[in-house]
C-alpha positions, 0 to 999 in steps of 0.5 A: 558311192560313199555316204559322203559322196551321196551327201555332197551330190544331194547338196549340189542338187539342192543348191541348183534348185535354190538358185534357179528359183532365186534367178527366176524370182529376181527377173520377175522382181525387175519386170514388176518394177518396169511395169510400175515405172510405166505406171508412174513410180518415181525414180527415187522411190525405185532407187530405194526399192532396189537398194532395200530389196537387195540388201534385205535379200543379202541379209536374209541369206546371212541370217539363214547362214548364221553360225558359230562353228569355226569350220563353217565360219572360217571356210564354209565347212569345206563343202562348197562345190566347184561350180558355186565356188567359181561363182562366189569367187567371180563375185568376190573378184569382180569388185567395184573396180571390175564392174564400175572401173574397168570399162571406164578405164578402157573408155578413157585409156583405150588400148592401154586399159587392156592391161587390166583385162590381161593382168587380172585374167592372167593372174588366175592362170598363176593361181591355178598353176602355182598356188590354189591346189597346193595351198588347199593341200596344206589345209589351213584357214588363212594365208598367215596360217599357211605362213605360220605352218610352213615357216614356223614361229610367230614372226612370219605369221605376224608379218603375214597378218600385217600385210593381209590387213594392209592390202585388204584394208586398201582394197575394201576402202575402194569398195566402200567408196564405190558403194557410196557412189552407187548408193548416192546415185540410187537414192539421191542422199549425200555421198557420206550417208551413202557410204554408211548405208552401203556399209549396212549391206556389207555387214549383214552378211559377213557379220552373221555367218562368216565365210558360210554366209559370204559364200552363198551371198556371193553366188546370189550377187554374181547372178545379179551383177552379170545380168545387170552388166549384160543387159545395157551393153546388149541393148547398145549393141542392138541399137547401134548395129542390130546384133545382140552380141556386143563382142562380135561388133567390137571391131566394126564399132571401133572403126567408126570411133576411129573415124570420128576421132580423126574428125575431132582431131582436125576440127577447128572448134576442137583446136580452139578449145584445146588452145584455150586450155593450153594458154590457161595452163601456160599462164598458171605455169608462169605464175608458179615460177614466181608465185609471190609476185604473181599472187600480189599482182593478181590481188592488187589488180582485183582491188584496183578493179573494185576501186575503179568501178566504185569511182565510176559509180558502176553498180554492176561492175562493182558487184562483178569486181567484188565477186572476183576479189572474193573468189581470189585465193586468200593466201599464196599457198592456196593460190599455188594449189589453184594454179597447179590445177590450172597447169594440169589443164595441159592434159586437156589441150592434147588431141583426143586419144586414139582408142585403138592405138597401142602405147599412144604418145606424142613422140618415141619417148612417150610411147616407150614410157607407155609401153613400159607402164603397160607391161609393168601394170600387167605384171603387178596385176597378174602377180597380185591376183595370185597373192590376194588373201581374200581370193586364196581363202576361197580355195580353202572352202572346197571339199577336195584338192581336185574341186579347188582346181576345178573351181579355178576353171569355173572362176575364170569362166564366170570372170571371162563373161564380164571381162570379154564384154568390157572392151565392147562396152567402152567402144559402144559408149564412146561411139554415143559420146562422139556421135550424139553428144559432141556437136550438140547444143548445150541447151539440148544436153541429155538429162543424164548429164545433169543428173550425174553432175549433181552426184559429183561434178568431178565425175561428169562436167561439161563447160562451154569453154569457148562460149559458142553454145556447142559441145566440143569433146575437149569441153567434156570431163567424164570420170571413168567410174560412171561410164558403166553406171550411166550406160542405160541412160546413155542408151535411152533405156528405162530407169529400171535398167539404171537401177538394175545396173546400180544394183549390180555394181552394188552387188560387186562392191558388197561381195568383194567388201564382204570377203575383204572384211572377213579376211581382216577380221580372221587375220586378227581373231584367228591368226593373231588372237587364237594362234599367237595370244590364246591357243586355248580360246573356245570356238565361240569366243574366237568367232564372236571376236572376229565379228566384233573386229569385223565391225570395227574395221568396217567402220574405219574403212567407211570413214576413210572412204568418205574422204575420197582419198583416190579413185577406185582403180588406184586404190584397188591396184595399190592393194594388188601391188602390196599383195604381190610384193608381200605374199607372192615370193614367200608363197611360191618359194615356200611351196616350190623350194623346200630350202626356203627358210622362215627368216628369209621369207620374213625379210623378203616380205618386209622388204618387198612391201616396204619398197612398194609402199615407199614408192607409192608415198613419194609418187601418189598425190594423196599419199604425198600430201599425207606423208610429206605435206606436198599438195596433191595438185603439184606435179610428180617429178621423181618417178623411178624409170618412169613407172607410175605408182599404180605399178609400184609392186614391180620393184617389190616383187623381184626384191622379195624373191632376191632376198628370200633366195640369198638369205635362205642360202645363208641360213640353216635349212628348215627342219626335216619335218618341214621339208618332208611336208613341202615334198608331200604337198607337191608330190603326195605319192612320192613315198608310195612310189 
């Protein structure tokens, strides 16, 4: 055995010892907190302990891993074993969207939510088959680095830098938004403060040690997040069925949920509430058709009511009428926005979605649209997974091409543990909601309902619409982003488990945010500054510049996240579509077709991202308001082939491939050296044969 192999084996053994002790210590920490809770430790204090302890833990790893060496900072010295790289990739991958959002989406969308499981898991097959081992052979530091080496010149690299920043910034905003929700729930602080508290946890790792610190922190974060995810769902499974393997009880619980759904669909009280929502929506729609007249009539009516009450010396009636007038929109524009929101209540007038029904819809056209969007989303998530720069960077850190391929296998395994559990979690929580919450008295609502409503009313709200004092399903508005975080309280577990789950969600968001911020900072410091502006820059200056840029980007992302621009899942999926359209055609063609030219790849990337981003701006409410001053509440009527903005990459990816193929055939072939490099990467033994 060579000295290098012996060193790597000893390093691997040391890592196993370190993380075994770490796991045992973390379990002991949770047990101690559980004992302290029974002794009267306040919940808010426990939340602060979880927050500070985990951030200090990650900070400690970051401090111990601090480095100014370029190879250590950018690719962790290329000596991360496959097993640990798989865990780090799993943490890097399982962002707030996976940990927090996926089970919530399955809860709300039923079968259609499986598109995320299929797309994200299938994407790793594409990574293993088409990208990871070949890109490791090229031996670069970043995706723009690969584009510059493969296609030559600064233009492909510059376009790659822009796309890497665009998709990574969109993605990191979602992670910091998730961090804000979790931190607020743990500590009770304002959402904006929670965002910046979480930001401190992100920076202490990536700022000090780059990829080296991020890698070893992500391994620690994976252990926390998977333990935190599994405990409450196993508990719910035992509580409902007596079986501690939730994946095995998924089918039986889904049958029970289906039976409850049929009961709720035909329940007279549910129909009464849905009819109220339908009528309110219809009234708002009528007002929107002649908003000027409706606004004037509404204001005149309220002013008359105030005058009549004063004339009758009705003090109580006067107060009520004045309050109603004060709440009335001040302008016609404000009234239109309010009525548009009322019109959107039409969605709550529909019967509950059948969880197990594929491509649900009220008629054949609606079912066909659901089917198209399901397949489009699976496609975008698969291709986007294979093109995300912060994920592909992970395979530059392994000692060899073989280890890179093995680490993809380990990544799939560690991701599978969570993804195979999420559908069961959604069904178990839905059973609790349908069986225990629906039909209960408003006076007896569980404590977790009020606590989450205080965090954010848009995430949890139950209103007695028909004034009967009993909770109907249609009266419950629940955001998918809280399903996982509220699971321990829904299952009646001690608060220490709620803190553990929040810490797991925090670990998921922080681990992904670290990788994304590092991707952006490296694109600017390594690819833009070092490769294009100052090739003679010393290593120390490059690393310090990366750290400074990382800080600036993190603060900018936090400011955007504090505005709550969109839900976590849309922001993440938008990043996937941008990465898919921008990188996948250029990467795949660059590896598998030596005739691909630099100008073709550049035009393909620009066109793919351009059409994808344009489609998002005209169909996504927040972006429409930003670019075209169209209120978010106004309905979207200009979808292409009924495809939702979350799957905008469906238009960009094929356009990118088409342009790359056509332009490559119309332009001179790459140099012989480049073509030989491509052949060597794909067939390393070709010359020897």
